[in-house]
C-alpha positions in Angstrom: -1.4 6.5 0.1 -4.1 8.6 1.5 -4.4 12.3 3.3 -6.4 14.7 4.9 -6.4 17.9 5.6 -9.5 19.8 7.3 -9.9 23.2 6.6 -10.6 25.2 9.9 -12.5 28.4 8.5 -16.5 28.8 8.7 -18.9 26.8 6.5 -20.0 27.8 3.4 -20.2 26.7 -0.2 -16.9 25.7 -2.3 -16.1 28.2 -4.6 -13.9 26.0 -7.1 -12.4 28.9 -9.4 -10.5 30.1 -6.4 -9.4 26.7 -5.2 -8.7 25.4 -8.6 -5.5 27.7 -9.5 -6.0 26.9 -13.2 -5.1 22.7 -12.1 -7.3 20.4 -14.1 -10.3 19.7 -11.7 -13.5 17.8 -12.3 -16.8 17.9 -9.9 -18.6 14.9 -9.2 -16.1 12.6 -10.0 -16.6 8.3 -10.2 -13.6 7.2 -8.6 -15.0 3.5 -8.7 -12.5 2.6 -11.5 -9.5 4.5 -9.6 -9.3 1.9 -6.6 -8.1 -1.6 -7.2 -11.0 -3.1 -5.1 -13.6 -1.5 -7.4 -15.6 -0.1 -4.6 -18.3 2.3 -5.7 -17.5 5.9 -4.6 -18.3 9.3 -6.1 -16.3 12.2 -4.8 -17.1 15.8 -4.7 -13.8 17.2 -6.5 -10.8 16.0 -8.3 -7.6 17.9 -8.8 -4.9 16.7 -10.7 -1.0 17.7 -9.5 1.5 16.9 -12.1 4.6 19.0 -10.1 5.0 20.3 -6.8 5.0 23.9 -7.5 1.1 23.0 -8.4 1.2 21.7 -4.7 2.1 24.9 -3.1 -0.1 27.0 -5.2 -2.9 24.9 -4.5 -2.2 24.9 -0.7 -1.6 28.7 -0.4 -5.0 29.5 -2.4 -7.3 26.6 -0.3 -5.6 27.8 3.2 -6.3 31.5 2.0 -9.5 30.8 0.8 -12.6 30.6 3.2 -15.8 30.2 1.1 -15.4 26.5 1.4 -15.6 23.6 4.2 -14.1 20.9 2.0 -11.3 18.7 3.8 -8.3 17.5 1.7 -7.8 14.1 0.4 -4.6 12.7 -1.4 -5.3 9.5 -3.8 -2.3 7.9 -4.8 -3.1 4.4 -6.7 -6.1 3.3 -4.9 -4.4 -0.1 -4.6 -4.5 -0.2 -0.5 -7.5 1.9 0.2 -11.1 1.0 0.9 -13.3 4.6 -0.2 -17.3 5.4 0.8 -19.6 5.7 -1.6 -19.7 9.4 -1.4 -16.4 11.3 -0.5 -16.9 14.6 0.3 -13.7 16.3 -0.2 -11.3 17.8 -2.5 -9.6 15.0 -3.6 -5.7 15.6 -5.0 -4.5 13.2 -7.3 -0.7 13.3 -7.6 0.4 12.3 -11.6 4.6 13.5 -10.8 6.3 11.6 -12.8 10.3 11.2 -13.8 13.1 9.5 -12.3 16.9 10.9 -11.7 19.9 8.8 -10.8 21.7 11.3 -7.9 24.8 9.5 -7.4 26.7 6.1 -8.1 30.1 4.6 -7.5 31.2 1.0 -8.1 29.0 -0.5 -5.3 25.9 1.7 -5.1 23.5 3.8 -6.8 21.3 6.5 -5.5 18.0 7.5 -7.8 15.0 9.7 -7.0 12.0 8.8 -8.1 8.7 10.9 -8.3 5.6 9.9 -6.5 3.5 9.4 -9.6 5.7 6.6 -10.9 4.2 2.8 -11.2 5.9 0.9 -8.7 5.9 -2.3 -10.4 7.4 -0.2 -13.6 10.1 0.8 -11.3 11.5 -2.3 -10.1 11.6 -4.0 -13.7 13.7 -0.7 -14.7 15.9 -0.9 -12.3 16.8 -4.6 -12.5 17.1 -4.2 -16.1 19.6 -1.8 -15.4 21.3 -3.7 -13.3 20.5 -1.6 -9.8 19.3 -4.1 -7.4 17.5 -4.3 -4.0 13.8 -3.9 -5.3 13.6 -7.1 -7.0 11.7 -8.5 -4.5 9.0 -6.1 -4.4 7.9 -6.6 -7.9 4.4 -7.1 -9.0 3.2 -5.1 -5.9 0.6 -2.7 -7.1 0.4 0.9 -6.6 2.6 4.0 -6.6 6.0 4.9 -5.5 4.6 7.5 -3.4 2.2 5.2 -1.6 5.1 2.7 -0.8 6.6 4.5 2.1 3.5 4.8 3.7 2.8 1.1 3.8 6.4 -0.1 4.3 5.7 -2.4 1.5 7.0 -5.4 1.8 7.5 -9.4 0.1 9.6 -12.4 0.4 11.6 -10.9 3.3 12.1 -7.7 1.8 11.1 -4.7 3.2 11.2 -1.0 1.5 12.9 0.4 4.5 15.5 -1.9 3.6 16.7 0.6 0.1 15.1 3.8 1.0 17.4 6.9 1.7 15.1 9.9 2.5 11.1 10.8 1.5 9.9 14.3 0.5 7.1 15.2 1.8 4.8 18.3 2.3 3.6 18.8 6.0 0.1 19.6 5.5 -1.1 21.1 8.6 2.3 23.3 8.6 2.4 23.8 4.6 6.3 23.3 4.9 7.9 20.8 2.9 10.1 18.0 4.6 13.1 15.9 3.9 12.9 12.7 6.0 15.5 10.0 6.6 14.8 6.3 6.7 15.2 6.7 10.3 12.9 9.8 10.7 10.2 7.6 8.7 9.7 5.3 11.9 9.0 2.4 9.9 7.9 -0.9 11.3 6.2 -4.0 9.4 4.0 -2.8 7.6 3.6 0.8 9.2 5.8 4.3 9.0 5.0 8.0 10.7 2.5 8.5 7.4 0.4 5.8 8.2 0.6 6.6 12.2 0.0 10.4 11.2 -2.9 10.2 8.9 -4.2 13.6 7.1 -0.7 15.1 7.6 1.8 14.2 5.0 2.0 14.1 1.3 4.6 12.3 -0.1 6.0 13.6 -3.7 9.6 12.2 -4.2 11.3 9.3 -2.5 14.9 8.3 -2.7 16.8 4.8 -3.0 20.5 3.5 -2.3 20.4 0.4 -4.7 23.6 -1.8 -4.8 25.1 -3.1 -8.4 26.9 -6.5 -7.0 24.9 -9.1 -8.4 25.2 -12.1 -6.3 23.7 -10.2 -3.1 20.6 -11.6 -3.8 17.4 -12.9 -0.8 15.7 -16.0 -2.4 15.0 -18.0 0.2 11.8 -16.9 1.2 9.0 -19.7 0.1 9.1 -21.2 -3.3 11.7 -18.2 -4.4 14.5 -20.4 -4.2 13.5 -23.2 -6.4 11.8 -21.1 -8.8 15.0 -18.5 -9.3 17.0 -21.5 -9.5 15.1 -23.0 -12.4 15.4 -19.7 -14.2 19.1 -19.2 -13.5 19.8 -22.9 -14.8 17.4 -22.1 -18.0 20.0 -19.1 -18.6 22.7 -21.2 -18.1 23.7 -20.2 -14.8 24.6 -21.8 -12.0 23.3 -19.4 -8.9 20.4 -16.7 -9.8 20.8 -13.5 -9.8 18.4 -10.6 -8.9 16.6 -10.8 -12.7 15.8 -14.6 -11.6 14.7 -13.7 -8.1 12.4 -11.2 -9.6 10.7 -13.1 -12.5 10.8 -15.9 -9.7 8.4 -13.5 -7.5 6.1 -12.6 -10.4 5.3 -15.4 -11.3 4.7 -17.2 -7.6 2.1 -14.2 -7.4 0.8 -14.3 -10.2 -0.1 -17.9 -9.6 -1.2 -17.3 -6.1 -2.4 -13.4 -6.4 -5.7 -12.3 -8.6 -5.0 -9.2 -11.0 -7.1 -6.8 -9.7 -8.1 -5.6 -13.5 -9.4 -9.3 -14.0 -11.0 -9.8 -10.0 -10.9 -6.4 -8.0 -9.2 -6.6 -5.1 -6.7 -4.6 -2.8 -3.8 -7.3 -2.4 -3.1 -8.8 1.3 -6.3 -7.3 3.0 -5.3 -9.2 6.3 -1.5 -8.4 8.0 -0.1 -11.0 9.9 -0.8 -10.9 13.2 2.3 -10.5 16.0 1.9 -12.5 19.4 4.0 -13.2 22.2 5.9 -16.1 21.7 4.2 -17.7 24.8 0.6 -17.5 23.3 2.0 -19.4 20.0 3.7 -21.9 21.7 0.2 -22.7 23.5 -1.6 -22.5 20.0 1.2 -24.9 18.6 0.1 -27.4 21.2 -3.3 -27.3 20.3 -2.3 -27.1 16.8 0.9 -28.5 15.4 0.8 -27.1 12.1 -0.1 -23.7 12.9 2.5 -21.2 11.4 4.8 -18.5 12.6 8.1 -16.8 12.3 10.3 -15.6 15.1 10.5 -12.2 16.0 12.8 -10.0 17.9 11.5 -9.5 21.9 9.9 -13.1 22.0 7.2 -12.4 20.0 6.3 -14.5 16.6 4.4 -13.7 13.3 1.6 -15.5 12.8 0.6 -16.5 9.1 -2.9 -15.1 8.8 -3.5 -16.6 5.5 -3.3 -20.4 7.3 -5.6 -18.5 10.4 -8.1 -17.6 7.9 -8.0 -21.1 6.0 -7.8 -23.7 8.8 -11.1 -21.6 10.0 -12.7 -22.9 7.0 -13.0 -19.4 5.0 -10.5 -19.6 2.2 -12.7 -19.1 -1.1 -15.1 -18.2 1.4 -17.0 -15.0 3.3 -19.7 -12.5 2.6 -21.2 -12.3 -1.1 -20.0 -10.3 -3.2 -16.8 -9.8 -0.6 -15.0 -13.3 -0.9 -11.7 -14.7 -0.1 -9.5 -15.5 -2.9 -9.4 -19.7 -3.6 -5.5 -19.3 -3.8 -4.7 -16.8 -1.1 -6.9 -16.2 2.0 -5.6 -13.3 2.9 -6.9 -11.6 -0.4 -10.7 -10.3 -0.2 -12.0 -10.0 -4.0 -15.0 -7.8 -5.3 -17.6 -9.8 -7.2 -19.5 -7.1 -7.8 -17.0 -4.4 -9.0 -18.3 -0.8 -9.2 -21.4 -1.6 -7.2 -20.4 -3.5 -3.9 -19.9 -0.8 -1.3 -17.6 0.0 1.6 -20.1 -1.6 4.0 -20.3 -4.4 2.3 -16.3 -5.0 2.9 -17.0 -4.4 6.7 -19.5 -7.3 6.7 -17.2 -9.8 5.1 -14.3 -8.3 7.5 -16.1 -8.6 10.7 -17.6 -11.8 9.5 -14.0 -13.5 8.9 -12.1 -11.4 12.1 -15.0 -13.1 14.2 -14.6 -16.4 13.4 -10.6 -16.5 13.4 -10.9 -14.6 16.5 -13.3 -17.5 18.0 -11.0 -20.4 17.3 -7.7 -19.2 17.3 -8.1 -15.9 20.5 -6.3 -13.7 17.5 -7.5 -10.7 16.4 -7.0 -10.2 12.7 -5.7 -6.7 11.8 -7.0 -4.8 8.2 -4.2 -4.0 6.1 -6.1 -1.5 3.5 -6.9 2.2 4.7 -10.4 2.8 5.4 -11.3 6.3 4.3 -14.6 7.8 5.8 -17.0 9.8 4.1 -15.2 13.4 5.2 -11.7 12.5 3.9 -10.2 11.2 7.5 -9.3 7.8 7.9 -11.0 5.4 10.4 -8.8 3.1 12.5 -11.8 0.7 14.1 -11.8 -3.2 12.7 -15.4 -3.9 13.0 -17.4 -1.0 10.9 -20.8 -1.7 10.3 
């Protein structure tokens, strides 16, 4: 999750002692190891938060202090952001941890998870407990607080399918809110939080999970075959959620590079959604094009297919290249040295070639962060 809030007071030098309000704070912090794309980045100030009361205190001091002109920027796990070389902002890093069971019946269980919990660890824990619904979202990097921003999704499941509410701080008004799933206005890889950047800081997420091991979604891609194999190895005739989760972990590990080994921020390009009429015309010229029907006579086209068929799999502009096994993923071959500008050049190179061949504009999925902490949405940045 990313967010920023600019202080409206007159610009003067920042007095860090007033802003710190006894929180762990560091100046000129290297964030190159705090984003999974491993882009070179130095932040002016980083403040660490471990509970909501600290956030209240910090914001109160921030708003009252007129001796600075630094915007706030909220950084979560760094798995879906493209950071600038210099981040002239006060970076808030949430390390709020914990999970609570809030309700339980014979058919479902409600849990509340703090924003600083590792997402994949949460998935492993819930499946091990017999709480199901998140298994298809295994091995997605990042923290729980960032998951609603992107409405993370994989293998036929999106976060919104089991999310009950989000507790978040509204930065412009300095007020707390509990938003229902409907309030979050989720869409494909989209949400209220993503569409209104610089506005919300998520601290807790509530989920409703079920306890019926037969309610699984394993029909997407190779998942069913791999999950069935795991089930049979355990003497079961049909897969259970743990089998589906392990199948997805295996498939992701085969297709996607580990950010710790080869820096990346997951799927870089969204699967474009185009009118059905446009898809039919493309299908006539390219019979093997991959598309999935969507509501309102729209079709979701596989961006990976577009990139691969454009001859760009394993290609790009060094040091930023598409992955050899998954063309949707851009990888950084000069970790901690490559910059945001390198990513922009590679993105534009790939997007332009795909558009020239198919007439489809590829949209970037990771969040582009400007030097002042604001969020940029323009696709061609050089």
